[in-house]
Each structure stands twice: as structure tokens, then as C-alpha cells.
OpenMM code with the backbone's topology and positions (N, CA, C; nanometers):
from openmm import Vec3, app, unit

residues = "MET SER ASN ILE VAL PHE ASP GLU THR PHE LYS ILE VAL GLY ILE ASP VAL ASP GLY LYS ILE TYR ASP LYS VAL SER ARG ILE ASP ALA LYS GLY GLU ASP GLY ILE THR ASP MET VAL LEU ASP ILE ASN SER GLU ILE TYR PRO VAL PHE VAL ASN LYS LEU TYR ARG MET VAL LEU SER ARG THR LEU ASP LEU GLY GLY SER ASP ASN HIS PRO GLU GLY LYS THR ILE SER LEU ALA ASP LYS PHE GLU TYR ILE MET HIS GLY LEU LEU TYR LYS VAL ALA GLU GLU SER SER LYS VAL ALA VAL TYR ILE SER PHE GLY GLY LEU GLN LEU LYS LEU CYS SER ALA PRO LEU ASN MET SER LYS PHE LYS LEU ASP GLN ARG LEU PHE LEU LEU LEU ARG LYS ILE".split()
positions = [
    Vec3(2.4869, 2.6102, 1.4988),
    Vec3(2.5557, 2.7363, 1.5150),
    Vec3(2.6906, 2.7130, 1.5815),
    Vec3(2.7956, 2.7647, 1.5235),
    Vec3(2.9297, 2.7465, 1.5761),
    Vec3(2.9520, 2.8322, 1.7001),
    Vec3(3.0223, 2.7757, 1.7961),
    Vec3(3.0563, 2.8497, 1.9168),
    Vec3(3.1847, 2.9287, 1.9013),
    Vec3(3.2559, 2.9080, 1.7920),
    Vec3(3.3783, 2.9841, 1.7673),
    Vec3(3.3406, 3.1199, 1.7110),
    Vec3(3.3860, 3.2230, 1.7803),
    Vec3(3.3553, 3.3605, 1.7440),
    Vec3(3.4646, 3.4188, 1.6554),
    Vec3(3.5889, 3.3731, 1.6760),
    Vec3(3.7016, 3.4274, 1.5999),
    Vec3(3.8111, 3.3223, 1.5952),
    Vec3(3.8788, 3.3100, 1.4795),
    Vec3(3.9862, 3.2121, 1.4609),
    Vec3(4.0853, 3.2701, 1.3603),
    Vec3(4.2080, 3.2917, 1.4041),
    Vec3(4.3083, 3.3528, 1.3164),
    Vec3(4.4487, 3.3079, 1.3579),
    Vec3(4.5387, 3.3063, 1.2629),
    Vec3(4.6798, 3.2818, 1.2895),
    Vec3(4.7507, 3.4166, 1.2961),
    Vec3(4.8300, 3.4351, 1.4013),
    Vec3(4.8995, 3.5610, 1.4241),
    Vec3(5.0501, 3.5404, 1.4270),
    Vec3(5.1207, 3.6412, 1.3787),
    Vec3(5.2659, 3.6466, 1.3915),
    Vec3(5.2981, 3.7514, 1.4975),
    Vec3(5.3758, 3.7121, 1.5981),
    Vec3(5.4158, 3.8046, 1.7039),
    Vec3(5.5180, 3.9018, 1.6457),
    Vec3(5.4871, 4.0320, 1.6527),
    Vec3(5.5772, 4.1336, 1.5974),
    Vec3(5.6475, 4.2139, 1.7067),
    Vec3(5.6010, 4.2000, 1.8304),
    Vec3(5.6656, 4.2701, 1.9405),
    Vec3(5.6200, 4.2164, 2.0744),
    Vec3(5.7113, 4.2218, 2.1716),
    Vec3(5.6802, 4.1820, 2.3084),
    Vec3(5.7275, 4.2929, 2.4006),
    Vec3(5.6365, 4.3440, 2.4822),
    Vec3(5.6680, 4.4508, 2.5780),
    Vec3(5.7380, 4.5687, 2.5110),
    Vec3(5.6842, 4.6149, 2.3991),
    Vec3(5.7478, 4.7240, 2.3242),
    Vec3(5.7495, 4.8559, 2.4016),
    Vec3(5.6572, 4.8741, 2.4952),
    Vec3(5.6548, 4.9948, 2.5789),
    Vec3(5.7219, 4.9718, 2.7136),
    Vec3(5.7933, 4.8619, 2.7279),
    Vec3(5.8594, 4.8274, 2.8528),
    Vec3(5.7800, 4.7247, 2.9306),
    Vec3(5.8501, 4.6499, 3.0127),
    Vec3(5.7864, 4.5451, 3.0943),
    Vec3(5.7385, 4.6069, 3.2246),
    Vec3(5.6094, 4.5892, 3.2545),
    Vec3(5.5505, 4.6476, 3.3746),
    Vec3(5.5456, 4.5457, 3.4881),
    Vec3(5.5063, 4.4227, 3.4574),
    Vec3(5.4926, 4.3187, 3.5594),
    Vec3(5.5879, 4.2040, 3.5291),
    Vec3(5.6393, 4.1397, 3.6354),
    Vec3(5.7362, 4.0315, 3.6193),
    Vec3(5.6826, 3.9127, 3.5411),
    Vec3(5.5581, 3.8758, 3.5668),
    Vec3(5.5035, 3.7525, 3.5096),
    Vec3(5.4110, 3.7754, 3.3914),
    Vec3(5.3965, 3.8999, 3.3476),
    Vec3(5.3035, 3.9331, 3.2388),
    Vec3(5.3795, 4.0004, 3.1254),
    Vec3(5.3511, 3.9586, 3.0038),
    Vec3(5.4053, 4.0245, 2.8849),
    Vec3(5.2897, 4.0717, 2.7984),
    Vec3(5.3099, 4.1848, 2.7336),
    Vec3(5.2120, 4.2372, 2.6382),
    Vec3(5.2668, 4.2097, 2.4989),
    Vec3(5.1907, 4.1321, 2.4210),
    Vec3(5.2362, 4.0984, 2.2866),
    Vec3(5.1575, 4.1779, 2.1829),
    Vec3(5.2273, 4.2186, 2.0799),
    Vec3(5.1676, 4.2813, 1.9627),
    Vec3(5.1795, 4.1805, 1.8499),
    Vec3(5.0681, 4.1591, 1.7804),
    Vec3(5.0671, 4.0573, 1.6754),
    Vec3(4.9836, 4.1036, 1.5568),
    Vec3(5.0206, 4.0524, 1.4398),
    Vec3(4.9507, 4.0808, 1.3145),
    Vec3(4.8910, 3.9508, 1.2612),
    Vec3(4.7668, 3.9577, 1.2187),
    Vec3(4.7002, 3.8412, 1.1620),
    Vec3(4.7510, 3.8101, 1.0228),
    Vec3(4.7481, 3.6825, 0.9891),
    Vec3(4.7893, 3.6413, 0.8538),
    Vec3(4.6954, 3.6954, 0.7473),
    Vec3(4.5735, 3.7344, 0.7850),
    Vec3(4.4789, 3.7899, 0.6885),
    Vec3(4.5195, 3.9294, 0.6417),
    Vec3(4.6184, 3.9917, 0.7089),
    Vec3(4.6684, 4.1220, 0.6684),
    Vec3(4.5879, 4.2407, 0.7194),
    Vec3(4.4764, 4.2157, 0.7871),
    Vec3(4.3941, 4.3278, 0.8343),
    Vec3(4.3674, 4.3241, 0.9847),
    Vec3(4.4038, 4.2167, 1.0519),
    Vec3(4.3732, 4.2020, 1.1940),
    Vec3(4.4967, 4.2287, 1.2787),
    Vec3(4.4766, 4.3075, 1.3847),
    Vec3(4.5825, 4.3384, 1.4805),
    Vec3(4.5380, 4.2931, 1.6188),
    Vec3(4.6348, 4.2490, 1.6991),
    Vec3(4.6041, 4.2028, 1.8339),
    Vec3(4.7080, 4.2551, 1.9317),
    Vec3(4.6601, 4.3018, 2.0460),
    Vec3(4.7446, 4.3336, 2.1601),
    Vec3(4.6904, 4.2492, 2.2737),
    Vec3(4.7766, 4.1642, 2.3320),
    Vec3(4.7310, 4.0666, 2.4310),
    Vec3(4.8284, 4.0588, 2.5469),
    Vec3(4.7747, 4.0649, 2.6688),
    Vec3(4.8532, 4.0395, 2.7891),
    Vec3(4.8448, 3.8906, 2.8196),
    Vec3(4.9614, 3.8291, 2.8444),
    Vec3(4.9629, 3.6867, 2.8793),
    Vec3(5.0539, 3.6648, 2.9994),
    Vec3(5.0316, 3.5554, 3.0683),
    Vec3(5.1195, 3.5156, 3.1775),
    Vec3(5.2418, 3.4508, 3.1134),
    Vec3(5.3476, 3.5284, 3.0982),
    Vec3(5.4669, 3.4812, 3.0275),
    Vec3(5.5482, 3.3828, 3.1101),
    Vec3(5.5202, 3.3736, 3.2393),
    Vec3(5.5901, 3.2756, 3.3223),
    Vec3(5.5425, 3.1342, 3.2881),
    Vec3(5.4129, 3.1178, 3.2642),
    Vec3(5.3632, 2.9837, 3.2318),
    Vec3(5.3537, 2.9581, 3.0814),
    Vec3(5.3496, 3.0649, 3.0005),
    Vec3(5.3428, 3.0464, 2.8553),
    Vec3(5.4252, 3.1536, 2.7840),
    Vec3(5.5560, 3.1308, 2.7723),
    Vec3(5.6390, 3.2285, 2.7007),
    Vec3(5.6093, 3.2255, 2.5506),
    Vec3(5.6116, 3.3433, 2.4890),
    Vec3(5.5926, 3.3555, 2.3440),
    Vec3(5.7161, 3.4218, 2.2848),
    Vec3(5.7300, 3.4125, 2.1529),
    Vec3(5.8521, 3.4576, 2.0881),
    Vec3(5.8212, 3.5387, 1.9632),
    Vec3(5.8977, 3.6452, 1.9432),
    Vec3(5.8823, 3.7319, 1.8261),
    Vec3(5.9079, 3.6507, 1.6995),
    Vec3(5.8314, 3.6814, 1.5954),
    Vec3(5.8381, 3.6194, 1.4627),
    Vec3(5.7868, 3.4762, 1.4577),
    Vec3(5.7290, 3.4274, 1.5662),
    Vec3(5.6684, 3.2941, 1.5663),
    Vec3(5.5187, 3.3074, 1.5385),
    Vec3(5.4604, 3.2014, 1.4849),
    Vec3(5.3177, 3.1986, 1.4527),
    Vec3(5.2391, 3.1277, 1.5621),
    Vec3(5.1230, 3.1852, 1.5947),
    Vec3(5.0339, 3.1289, 1.6946),
    Vec3(4.8910, 3.1323, 1.6418),
    Vec3(4.8176, 3.0264, 1.6692),
    Vec3(4.6749, 3.0251, 1.6367),
    Vec3(4.6000, 3.0735, 1.7600),
    Vec3(4.5092, 3.1688, 1.7396),
    Vec3(4.4288, 3.2224, 1.8481),
    Vec3(4.2815, 3.2050, 1.8127),
    Vec3(4.2071, 3.1447, 1.9050),
    Vec3(4.0646, 3.1218, 1.8875),
    Vec3(3.9911, 3.1857, 2.0046),
    Vec3(3.8795, 3.2500, 1.9752),
    Vec3(3.7876, 3.2973, 2.0784),
    Vec3(3.6595, 3.2175, 2.0617),
    Vec3(3.6160, 3.1522, 2.1700),
    Vec3(3.5004, 3.0634, 2.1638),
    Vec3(3.4076, 3.0867, 2.2830),
    Vec3(3.2785, 3.0641, 2.2609),
    Vec3(3.1800, 3.0772, 2.3686),
    Vec3(3.1898, 2.9644, 2.4698),
    Vec3(3.2379, 2.8483, 2.4267),
    Vec3(3.2469, 2.7309, 2.5126),
    Vec3(3.3690, 2.6490, 2.4726),
    Vec3(3.4121, 2.5621, 2.5611),
    Vec3(3.5215, 2.4703, 2.5288),
    Vec3(3.4706, 2.3389, 2.4718),
    Vec3(3.3407, 2.3181, 2.4802),
    Vec3(3.2790, 2.1945, 2.4334),
    Vec3(3.2660, 2.1970, 2.2808),
    Vec3(3.3277, 2.1008, 2.2154),
    Vec3(3.3208, 2.0953, 2.0691),
    Vec3(3.1806, 2.0672, 2.0184),
    Vec3(3.0977, 2.0018, 2.0997),
    Vec3(2.9605, 1.9731, 2.0608),
    Vec3(2.8655, 2.0878, 2.0877),
    Vec3(2.9122, 2.1881, 2.1641),
    Vec3(2.8294, 2.3048, 2.1923),
    Vec3(2.7315, 2.2869, 2.3068),
    Vec3(2.7420, 2.1777, 2.3802),
    Vec3(2.6475, 2.1504, 2.4879),
    Vec3(2.7214, 2.1295, 2.6190),
    Vec3(2.6512, 2.1504, 2.7285),
    Vec3(2.7072, 2.1225, 2.8600),
    Vec3(2.6585, 1.9891, 2.9148),
    Vec3(2.5687, 1.9214, 2.8441),
    Vec3(2.5125, 1.7946, 2.8905),
    Vec3(2.5778, 1.6783, 2.8166),
    Vec3(2.6567, 1.5985, 2.8892),
    Vec3(2.7274, 1.4849, 2.8297),
    Vec3(2.7205, 1.3660, 2.9231),
    Vec3(2.7198, 1.2463, 2.8664),
    Vec3(2.7359, 1.1288, 2.9517),
    Vec3(2.8720, 1.1364, 3.0217),
    Vec3(2.8826, 1.0779, 3.1380),
    Vec3(3.0064, 1.0819, 3.2167),
    Vec3(3.1274, 1.0399, 3.1311),
    Vec3(3.2292, 1.1245, 3.1303),
    Vec3(3.3536, 1.0926, 3.0609),
    Vec3(3.3501, 1.1098, 2.9104),
    Vec3(3.2453, 1.1670, 2.8529),
    Vec3(3.2327, 1.1759, 2.7075),
    Vec3(3.2557, 1.3173, 2.6526),
    Vec3(3.2993, 1.4102, 2.7356),
    Vec3(3.3184, 1.5474, 2.6905),
    Vec3(3.4397, 1.5570, 2.5987),
    Vec3(3.4215, 1.6193, 2.4841),
    Vec3(3.5311, 1.6465, 2.3917),
    Vec3(3.5563, 1.7959, 2.3990),
    Vec3(3.6759, 1.8342, 2.4457),
    Vec3(3.7032, 1.9731, 2.4742),
    Vec3(3.7948, 2.0371, 2.3705),
    Vec3(3.7617, 2.1594, 2.3352),
    Vec3(3.8472, 2.2408, 2.2498),
    Vec3(3.9817, 2.2658, 2.3177),
    Vec3(3.9822, 2.2666, 2.4498),
    Vec3(4.1042, 2.2906, 2.5274),
    Vec3(4.2115, 2.1852, 2.5001),
    Vec3(4.1720, 2.0656, 2.4605),
    Vec3(4.2679, 1.9587, 2.4327),
    Vec3(4.3593, 1.9913, 2.3153),
    Vec3(4.3194, 2.0857, 2.2312),
    Vec3(4.3953, 2.1183, 2.1104),
    Vec3(4.4822, 2.2437, 2.1266),
    Vec3(4.4820, 2.3042, 2.2469),
    Vec3(4.5540, 2.4295, 2.2681),
    Vec3(4.6438, 2.4218, 2.3902),
    Vec3(4.7370, 2.5194, 2.4010),
    Vec3(4.8377, 2.5191, 2.5067),
    Vec3(4.8117, 2.6231, 2.6154),
    Vec3(4.7402, 2.7301, 2.5829),
    Vec3(4.7182, 2.8401, 2.6770),
    Vec3(4.5734, 2.8836, 2.6653),
    Vec3(4.5025, 2.8898, 2.7797),
    Vec3(4.3589, 2.9193, 2.7783),
    Vec3(4.3255, 3.0198, 2.8879),
    Vec3(4.2412, 3.1166, 2.8535),
    Vec3(4.1898, 3.2119, 2.9515),
    Vec3(4.0398, 3.2286, 2.9283),
    Vec3(3.9689, 3.2703, 3.0315),
    Vec3(3.8250, 3.2955, 3.0233),
    Vec3(3.7995, 3.4395, 3.0643),
    Vec3(3.7236, 3.5128, 2.9837),
    Vec3(3.7032, 3.6532, 3.0146),
    Vec3(3.5716, 3.7088, 2.9651),
    Vec3(3.5594, 3.8408, 2.9789),
    Vec3(3.4372, 3.9138, 2.9471),
    Vec3(3.4660, 4.0253, 2.8479),
    Vec3(3.3898, 4.0293, 2.7407),
    Vec3(3.3998, 4.1367, 2.6426),
    Vec3(3.3297, 4.2593, 2.7019),
    Vec3(3.4068, 4.3665, 2.7269),
    Vec3(3.3498, 4.4826, 2.7947),
    Vec3(3.3390, 4.6071, 2.7075),
    Vec3(3.3934, 4.6026, 2.5862),
    Vec3(3.3856, 4.7219, 2.5016),
    Vec3(3.3976, 4.6831, 2.3550),
    Vec3(3.3128, 4.7454, 2.2726),
    Vec3(3.3212, 4.7346, 2.1270),
    Vec3(3.3261, 4.8769, 2.0741),
    Vec3(3.4258, 4.9060, 1.9893),
    Vec3(3.4423, 5.0437, 1.9410),
    Vec3(3.4836, 5.0438, 1.7948),
    Vec3(3.4445, 5.1503, 1.7244),
    Vec3(3.4904, 5.1702, 1.5875),
    Vec3(3.6192, 5.2515, 1.5913),
    Vec3(3.7206, 5.2034, 1.5191),
    Vec3(3.8491, 5.2732, 1.5107),
    Vec3(3.8890, 5.2783, 1.3645),
    Vec3(3.8855, 5.3976, 1.3086),
    Vec3(3.9086, 5.4175, 1.1650),
    Vec3(3.8084, 5.3322, 1.0879),
    Vec3(3.8551, 5.2450, 1.0017),
    Vec3(3.7644, 5.1605, 0.9243),
    Vec3(3.7529, 5.0205, 0.9852),
    Vec3(3.8002, 5.0042, 1.1094),
    Vec3(3.7981, 4.8745, 1.1766),
    Vec3(3.7089, 4.8786, 1.2993),
    Vec3(3.6813, 4.7598, 1.3503),
    Vec3(3.6096, 4.7451, 1.4768),
    Vec3(3.7078, 4.6848, 1.5765),
    Vec3(3.7103, 4.7406, 1.6970),
    Vec3(3.7960, 4.6902, 1.8037),
    Vec3(3.7092, 4.6328, 1.9140),
    Vec3(3.7492, 4.5153, 1.9647),
    Vec3(3.6836, 4.4583, 2.0813),
    Vec3(3.7869, 4.4488, 2.1927),
    Vec3(3.7388, 4.4701, 2.3139),
    Vec3(3.8230, 4.4667, 2.4326),
    Vec3(3.7677, 4.3613, 2.5267),
    Vec3(3.8549, 4.2694, 2.5683),
    Vec3(3.8146, 4.1606, 2.6571),
    Vec3(3.9093, 4.1586, 2.7762),
    Vec3(3.8520, 4.1456, 2.8960),
    Vec3(3.9310, 4.1353, 3.0174),
    Vec3(3.9301, 3.9911, 3.0662),
    Vec3(4.0494, 3.9403, 3.0934),
    Vec3(4.0668, 3.8052, 3.1464),
    Vec3(4.1234, 3.8177, 3.2880),
    Vec3(4.0413, 3.8647, 3.3799),
    Vec3(4.0856, 3.8799, 3.5183),
    Vec3(4.2011, 3.9764, 3.5331),
    Vec3(4.2030, 4.0813, 3.4569),
    Vec3(4.3099, 4.1806, 3.4622),
    Vec3(4.4014, 4.1766, 3.3414),
    Vec3(4.4160, 4.0626, 3.2784),
    Vec3(4.4907, 4.0552, 3.1533),
    Vec3(4.3960, 4.0991, 3.0421),
    Vec3(4.4447, 4.1789, 2.9500),
    Vec3(4.3590, 4.2425, 2.8507),
    Vec3(4.3887, 4.1935, 2.7090),
    Vec3(4.2852, 4.1966, 2.6270),
    Vec3(4.2967, 4.1722, 2.4827),
    Vec3(4.2305, 4.2873, 2.4099),
    Vec3(4.3015, 4.3408, 2.3115),
    Vec3(4.2423, 4.4345, 2.2159),
    Vec3(4.2603, 4.3712, 2.0788),
    Vec3(4.1490, 4.3476, 2.0118),
    Vec3(4.1493, 4.2843, 1.8806),
    Vec3(4.0814, 4.3775, 1.7822),
    Vec3(4.1515, 4.4139, 1.6749),
    Vec3(4.0981, 4.5049, 1.5722),
    Vec3(4.0974, 4.4347, 1.4383),
    Vec3(3.9847, 4.4479, 1.3672),
    Vec3(3.9751, 4.3890, 1.2343),
    Vec3(3.8621, 4.4554, 1.1570),
    Vec3(3.8409, 4.4079, 1.0367),
    Vec3(3.7326, 4.4582, 0.9519),
    Vec3(3.5980, 4.4269, 1.0163),
    Vec3(3.4995, 4.5139, 0.9976),
    Vec3(3.3682, 4.4919, 1.0593),
    Vec3(3.3081, 4.3543, 1.0312),
    Vec3(3.3262, 4.3011, 0.9131),
    Vec3(3.2711, 4.1697, 0.8795),
    Vec3(3.3315, 4.0598, 0.9679),
    Vec3(3.4611, 4.0707, 0.9985),
    Vec3(3.5276, 3.9711, 1.0832),
    Vec3(3.4826, 3.9779, 1.2281),
    Vec3(3.4264, 4.0914, 1.2683),
    Vec3(3.3938, 4.1153, 1.4092),
    Vec3(3.2438, 4.1057, 1.4378),
    Vec3(3.1661, 4.0590, 1.3423),
    Vec3(3.0196, 4.0613, 1.3539),
    Vec3(2.9628, 3.9674, 1.4598),
    Vec3(3.0378, 3.8660, 1.5032),
    Vec3(2.9863, 3.7710, 1.6019),
    Vec3(3.0056, 3.8168, 1.7461),
    Vec3(3.0782, 3.9258, 1.7663),
    Vec3(3.1046, 3.9743, 1.9017),
    Vec3(2.9876, 4.0540, 1.9556),
    Vec3(2.9567, 4.0341, 2.0829),
    Vec3(2.8487, 4.1049, 2.1518),
    Vec3(2.8997, 4.1543, 2.2863),
    Vec3(2.8576, 4.2725, 2.3250),
    Vec3(2.8937, 4.3296, 2.4537),
    Vec3(2.8489, 4.2368, 2.5672),
    Vec3(2.9300, 4.2249, 2.6707),
    Vec3(2.9060, 4.1411, 2.7882),
    Vec3(2.9097, 3.9910, 2.7583),
    Vec3(2.9660, 3.9535, 2.6459),
    Vec3(2.9808, 3.8136, 2.6085),
    Vec3(3.0967, 3.7525, 2.6882),
    Vec3(3.0780, 3.6327, 2.7393),
    Vec3(3.1864, 3.5592, 2.8060),
    Vec3(3.2516, 3.4689, 2.7024),
    Vec3(3.3853, 3.4765, 2.6949),
    Vec3(3.4574, 3.4045, 2.5910),
    Vec3(3.5826, 3.3359, 2.6467),
    Vec3(3.6177, 3.2270, 2.5833),
    Vec3(3.7452, 3.1605, 2.6100),
    Vec3(3.8431, 3.2033, 2.5024),
    Vec3(3.9654, 3.2373, 2.5429),
    Vec3(4.0746, 3.2628, 2.4500),
    Vec3(4.1626, 3.1389, 2.4548),
    Vec3(4.1920, 3.0833, 2.3376),
    Vec3(4.2765, 2.9651, 2.3285),
    Vec3(4.3925, 2.9966, 2.2341),
    Vec3(4.5128, 2.9567, 2.2746),
    Vec3(4.6329, 2.9925, 2.1997),
    Vec3(4.7247, 2.8708, 2.1893),
    Vec3(4.7859, 2.8549, 2.0731),
    Vec3(4.8878, 2.7511, 2.0577),
    Vec3(4.9881, 2.7926, 1.9508),
    Vec3(5.1104, 2.7486, 1.9702),
    Vec3(5.2164, 2.7759, 1.8744),
    Vec3(5.1990, 2.6852, 1.7541),
    Vec3(5.2238, 2.7412, 1.6366),
    Vec3(5.2130, 2.6624, 1.5129),
    Vec3(5.3522, 2.6210, 1.4687),
] * unit.nanometer
topology = app.Topology()
chain = topology.addChain("A")
for resn in residues:
    res = topology.addResidue(resn, chain)
    for name in ("N", "CA", "C"):
        topology.addAtom(name, app.Element.getBySymbol(name[0]), res)
């Protein structure tokens, strides 16, 4: 069973479109390459600046371990984190139907993610699930 719950490439279409509220945080609006997925994500823009019209791969995973286990011989862990530039850990606190899509809401210690897509794309999400968000520029 794969630990990856969601994997999509997004194009940033807006940054802080409603104005900047915090100095070190930006809210990004992004559209998935699949044409049906939308994302609104708060990120620490001081440590990971993002840019409009650039492509980013975003993965949501239950674990960072590529093998899916927490038991490894010393020094043998292969981490999903090695392939990404920005990582957060959070809790899925809400699942809602919006029009013909499903929206999930995840809190990463105050930074928020709202991800909307077709119900089939969102079937692996469960309420109170702990997830890692991994992001990298393509």
C-alpha cells in the first residue's frame, strides 16, 4: 500500500491576492496540471519563496519513509524528504463537499492548505490523518 495520498504538479497563479497579512508567510493560489485541482496554501516565504507562473510538484504522504516502515538498520533510511525542498507536517481537520468537488483542509501548525479536486482524486484522505506536505520547484 502506497503512503502517498496525493501527488500533483501545480502552476502558481497568484501570491497574496487578498493582500499580505504576515511578513514571513505568503498564501499561494495554484491550479493543478490535471485541470480540475485547485490549491490554496500558506507557506513560509522567508525560507521558501515561490513565484507566479512557475511549476511545483506537491505531494501529501503519510510518512517520509520510502519503504513505508519506521524500522530500519542504522543509517539505512531512504527518505522522501531527500527529493523535495520544502516540507511541513500537519493534521487533516476537515473534509467537505464543494459543488462537484471534495475539499480537504490541513493545518500545519497554523499554516493552512485547502485542496479541492474530483471525488475520485480525494478518496485516500481521512479525517484526523497526519500528513507530510512536500514541495519542490520543477
